[in-house]
ROKOLSE-91341 format. One line per 4 residues: number of its first residue (from 1); their letters; for each residue y negated, x, z negated of N, C-alpha, C, CB. Coordinates in nm, 4 decimals. Glycine has a CB too. Example, Ala and Ser with C-alpha at 12.3 -4.5 7.8 and 13.67 -1.06 7.14 Angstrom:
REM ROKOLSE-91341
1 = AS = 0.5690/1.3190/-0.7800/0.4500/1.2300/-0.7800/0.3300/1.3200/-0.7800/0.4473/1.1308/-0.9046; 0.2250/1.2850/-0.7080/0.1060/1.3670/-0.7140/-0.0030/1.2900/-0.7870/0.0598/1.4084/-0.5725
//
This chain:
REM ROKOLSE-91341
1 = MVAA = 0.1049/0.0746/-0.0080/-0.0155/-0.0104/0.0065/-0.1370/0.0898/0.0121/-0.0295/-0.1191/-0.1187; -0.2110/0.0554/0.0768/-0.3574/0.1179/0.0557/-0.4191/0.1172/-0.0555/-0.4479/0.0666/0.1268; -0.4950/0.2079/-0.1154/-0.5478/0.2156/-0.2273/-0.6898/0.1193/-0.2194/-0.5634/0.3671/-0.2593; -0.7009/0.0501/-0.3055/-0.8002/-0.0611/-0.3027/-0.8590/-0.0764/-0.4431/-0.7335/-0.1982/-0.2544
5 = EAVC = -0.9965/-0.1323/-0.4531/-1.0648/-0.1710/-0.5824/-1.0018/-0.3002/-0.6319/-1.2239/-0.1902/-0.5634; -0.9421/-0.3665/-0.5307/-0.9274/-0.5247/-0.5583/-0.7969/-0.5443/-0.5014/-1.0452/-0.6298/-0.4862; -0.7188/-0.6379/-0.5721/-0.6000/-0.6606/-0.5000/-0.5933/-0.8199/-0.5246/-0.4659/-0.5675/-0.5554; -0.5450/-0.9007/-0.4331/-0.5514/-1.0621/-0.4216/-0.4296/-1.1276/-0.3865/-0.6495/-1.1090/-0.3171
9 = LPAE = -0.3601/-1.2201/-0.4149/-0.2873/-1.3093/-0.3579/-0.3458/-1.4349/-0.3318/-0.1861/-1.3226/-0.4233; -0.3924/-1.4486/-0.2126/-0.4764/-1.5626/-0.1517/-0.3690/-1.6850/-0.1457/-0.5427/-1.5200/0.0109; -0.4145/-1.7841/-0.1921/-0.3325/-1.9131/-0.2072/-0.3463/-1.9946/-0.0760/-0.3842/-2.0038/-0.3361; -0.2473/-2.0776/-0.0242/-0.2841/-2.1613/0.0983/-0.4011/-2.2271/0.0732/-0.1825/-2.2622/0.1384
13 = DGGY = -0.4174/-2.2982/-0.0432/-0.5290/-2.4017/-0.0444/-0.6759/-2.3405/-0.0277/-0.5225/-2.4817/-0.1825; -0.6873/-2.1799/-0.0091/-0.8213/-2.1457/-0.0082/-0.8537/-2.0642/-0.1481/-0.9082/-2.2797/0.0108; -0.7808/-2.0980/-0.2230/-0.8154/-2.0162/-0.3634/-0.7271/-1.8692/-0.3662/-0.7639/-2.1220/-0.5133; -0.6976/-1.8402/-0.4802/-0.5858/-1.7288/-0.5144/-0.5309/-1.7460/-0.6162/-0.6215/-1.6009/-0.5256
17 = ALIG = -0.3811/-1.6891/-0.6270/-0.2978/-1.7117/-0.7150/-0.3105/-1.5961/-0.8158/-0.1710/-1.7315/-0.6560; -0.3572/-1.5022/-0.7669/-0.3835/-1.3603/-0.8707/-0.4832/-1.2664/-0.8011/-0.2303/-1.2595/-0.8994; -0.5609/-1.2190/-0.9037/-0.6721/-1.1099/-0.8506/-0.6660/-1.0085/-0.9485/-0.8321/-1.1643/-0.8370; -0.6712/-0.8861/-0.8940/-0.6924/-0.7671/-1.0074/-0.7788/-0.6742/-0.9293/-0.5422/-0.6830/-1.0656
21 = VNRS = -0.8615/-0.6142/-1.0318/-0.9534/-0.5231/-1.0007/-0.9603/-0.3966/-1.0760/-1.0647/-0.5813/-1.0064; -1.0008/-0.2768/-1.0437/-0.9949/-0.1436/-1.1066/-1.1347/-0.1233/-1.1890/-0.9725/-0.0249/-0.9886; -1.1984/-0.2116/-1.1855/-1.3446/-0.1944/-1.2538/-1.3951/-0.3241/-1.2882/-1.4554/-0.1236/-1.1584; -1.4822/-0.3408/-1.3620/-1.5607/-0.4693/-1.4266/-1.6824/-0.4815/-1.3447/-1.6054/-0.4523/-1.5930
25 = EASL = -1.6999/-0.6141/-1.2939/-1.8254/-0.6323/-1.2308/-1.8376/-0.7913/-1.2558/-1.8289/-0.5795/-1.0665; -1.9362/-0.8583/-1.3341/-1.9512/-0.9683/-1.3471/-1.9824/-1.0520/-1.2319/-2.0232/-0.9730/-1.4294; -2.0679/-1.0101/-1.1535/-2.1164/-1.0789/-1.0336/-2.0068/-1.1310/-0.9169/-2.2135/-0.9802/-0.9699; -1.8822/-1.0602/-0.9553/-1.7891/-1.0918/-0.8546/-1.7237/-1.2384/-0.8996/-1.6772/-0.9676/-0.8405
29 = FSSI = -1.7359/-1.2908/-1.0138/-1.6881/-1.4322/-1.0437/-1.8066/-1.5239/-1.0637/-1.5964/-1.4368/-1.1731; -1.9353/-1.4845/-1.0430/-2.0506/-1.6042/-1.0687/-2.0676/-1.6541/-0.9731/-2.1810/-1.5786/-1.1133; -2.1206/-1.7895/-0.9781/-2.1639/-1.8622/-0.8642/-2.0470/-1.8929/-0.7680/-2.2720/-1.7850/-0.7944; -1.9284/-1.8933/-0.8108/-1.8082/-1.9339/-0.7029/-1.7692/-2.0779/-0.7194/-1.6665/-1.8431/-0.7243
33 = DWGT = -1.7568/-2.1348/-0.5942/-1.7374/-2.2871/-0.6034/-1.6043/-2.3104/-0.6364/-1.7703/-2.3643/-0.4753; -1.5658/-2.3044/-0.7676/-1.4248/-2.3084/-0.8319/-1.3539/-2.4302/-0.7857/-1.4297/-2.3092/-0.9919; -1.2346/-2.4495/-0.7567/-1.1727/-2.5671/-0.7445/-1.1682/-2.6060/-0.5872/-1.2450/-2.6694/-0.8335; -1.2470/-2.5324/-0.4918/-1.2592/-2.5652/-0.3650/-1.1801/-2.4733/-0.2828/-1.3925/-2.5692/-0.3289
37 = ERVM = -1.1662/-2.5120/-0.1527/-1.1144/-2.4352/-0.0533/-1.1947/-2.3061/-0.0230/-1.1028/-2.5169/0.0617; -1.3382/-2.2803/-0.0780/-1.3950/-2.1706/-0.0283/-1.3780/-2.0554/-0.1510/-1.5482/-2.2063/0.0173; -1.2888/-2.0687/-0.2485/-1.2983/-1.9552/-0.3502/-1.2627/-1.8316/-0.2905/-1.2102/-1.9753/-0.4707; -1.1405/-1.8247/-0.2036/-1.1028/-1.6876/-0.1723/-1.2039/-1.6422/-0.0824/-0.9632/-1.6726/-0.1124
41 = AQTH = -1.2633/-1.7128/0.0177/-1.3743/-1.6505/0.0954/-1.4974/-1.6134/0.0389/-1.4080/-1.7274/0.1908; -1.5268/-1.6751/-0.0646/-1.6689/-1.6291/-0.1291/-1.6336/-1.5134/-0.2086/-1.7464/-1.7447/-0.2281; -1.4930/-1.5017/-0.2893/-1.4734/-1.3774/-0.3447/-1.4543/-1.2625/-0.2591/-1.3735/-1.3848/-0.4232; -1.3805/-1.2819/-0.1398/-1.3911/-1.1832/-0.0420/-1.5122/-1.1157/-0.0110/-1.3525/-1.2308/0.0622
45 = QRIE = -1.6203/-1.2225/0.0191/-1.7477/-1.1546/0.0614/-1.8212/-1.0887/-0.0536/-1.8420/-1.2551/0.1278; -1.7767/-1.1317/-0.1877/-1.8428/-1.0486/-0.2945/-1.7866/-0.9132/-0.2991/-1.8288/-1.1114/-0.4320; -1.6554/-0.8880/-0.2944/-1.5713/-0.7763/-0.2936/-1.6275/-0.6961/-0.1808/-1.4201/-0.8116/-0.2782; -1.6588/-0.7651/-0.0405/-1.7057/-0.6541/0.0528/-1.8688/-0.6183/0.0107/-1.6909/-0.7107/0.2242
49 = ALGW = -1.9369/-0.7258/-0.0302/-2.0727/-0.6713/-0.0672/-2.0984/-0.5693/-0.1863/-2.1517/-0.7843/-0.0963; -1.9890/-0.5515/-0.2559/-1.9905/-0.4393/-0.3515/-1.9373/-0.3088/-0.2900/-1.9073/-0.4752/-0.4750; -1.8935/-0.3225/-0.1706/-1.8372/-0.1917/-0.1131/-1.7148/-0.1693/-0.1407/-1.8999/-0.0795/-0.1514; -1.6237/-0.2578/-0.1988/-1.4915/-0.2361/-0.2490/-1.3867/-0.2616/-0.1365/-1.4663/-0.3272/-0.3712
53 = RLAC = -1.2805/-0.2166/-0.1580/-1.1713/-0.2137/-0.0432/-1.0713/-0.3354/-0.1148/-1.0831/-0.0337/-0.0183; -1.0096/-0.4389/-0.0335/-0.9497/-0.5329/-0.0905/-0.8105/-0.5292/-0.0033/-1.0375/-0.6650/-0.0925; -0.7104/-0.5313/-0.1157/-0.5616/-0.5739/-0.0506/-0.5127/-0.6728/-0.0770/-0.4594/-0.5032/-0.0729; -0.4497/-0.7597/0.0118/-0.4052/-0.8743/0.0120/-0.2612/-0.8994/0.0640/-0.4925/-0.9392/0.0737
57 = PATV = -0.1678/-0.8388/-0.0004/-0.0291/-0.8389/0.0545/0.0505/-0.9612/0.0910/0.0457/-0.7768/-0.0328; 0.0175/-1.0650/0.0443/0.0737/-1.1892/0.1021/0.0224/-1.3031/0.0640/0.1994/-1.2029/0.0811; 0.0367/-1.4176/0.1278/-0.0349/-1.5258/0.0906/0.0609/-1.6249/0.0006/-0.0921/-1.5920/0.2198; 0.0673/-1.7079/-0.0801/0.1118/-1.7770/-0.1718/0.0734/-1.9163/-0.1762/0.0851/-1.7193/-0.2731
61 = WDVD = 0.1425/-2.0046/-0.2574/0.1088/-2.1418/-0.2910/0.1008/-2.1289/-0.4376/0.2136/-2.2538/-0.2398; -0.0010/-2.2166/-0.4828/-0.0010/-2.2049/-0.6489/0.0018/-2.3623/-0.6885/-0.1575/-2.1160/-0.7221; -0.0082/-2.3679/-0.8011/0.0263/-2.5224/-0.8783/-0.0983/-2.5334/-0.9378/0.1618/-2.5362/-1.0043; -0.1960/-2.6100/-0.8906/-0.2909/-2.6548/-0.9574/-0.3541/-2.7906/-0.9317/-0.3702/-2.5680/-0.9507
65 = RPED = -0.2792/-2.8611/-0.8535/-0.3155/-3.0047/-0.8435/-0.1915/-3.0809/-0.8547/-0.3893/-3.0402/-0.7119; -0.1857/-3.2114/-0.8705/-0.0782/-3.3088/-0.8779/0.0441/-3.2780/-0.7905/-0.1316/-3.4408/-0.8407; -0.0195/-3.2794/-0.6636/0.0742/-3.2714/-0.5492/0.1517/-3.1339/-0.5463/-0.0060/-3.2912/-0.4143; 0.0824/-3.0297/-0.6052/0.1652/-2.9149/-0.5988/0.2546/-2.9099/-0.7036/0.0936/-2.7985/-0.5957
69 = VIRL = 0.2720/-2.9956/-0.8181/0.3595/-3.0044/-0.9050/0.4993/-3.0615/-0.8304/0.3008/-3.0875/-1.0167; 0.4581/-3.1775/-0.7564/0.5690/-3.2266/-0.6592/0.6452/-3.1173/-0.5756/0.5049/-3.3245/-0.5568; 0.5679/-3.0584/-0.5132/0.6064/-2.9335/-0.4482/0.7086/-2.8382/-0.4919/0.5052/-2.8657/-0.4405; 0.6527/-2.8109/-0.6204/0.7169/-2.7194/-0.7270/0.8567/-2.7513/-0.7474/0.6470/-2.7294/-0.8629
73 = THHW = 0.8547/-2.8957/-0.7761/0.9806/-2.9574/-0.8049/1.0840/-2.9612/-0.7011/0.9582/-3.0839/-0.8429; 1.0332/-2.9924/-0.5766/1.1415/-2.9763/-0.4720/1.1654/-2.8441/-0.4324/1.1131/-3.0490/-0.3528; 1.0882/-2.7409/-0.4569/1.1249/-2.6008/-0.4345/1.2224/-2.5569/-0.5363/1.0041/-2.5104/-0.4370; 1.2423/-2.6066/-0.6494/1.3419/-2.5726/-0.7415/1.4633/-2.6503/-0.7212/1.2952/-2.5883/-0.8739
77 = A = 1.4366/-2.7803/-0.6507/1.5755/-2.8600/-0.6384/1.6831/-2.7881/-0.5546/1.5522/-3.0042/-0.5685
//
């Protein structure tokens, strides 16, 4: 994997399931439209504005809405 200041697992719904950074920067998470399909795009823009490299090794689905719970139960079946 390429060395990066941030790593993220984007979620299919436009958010992300995991984010990790190797330094602290409060502006990375301020004024994000949390709970929308714009979260990952906005976070990616912030990371680029900071001059950081971003690694996104995979896109995943997460469980944050009732319909996601249904998908999860079908996945486990």
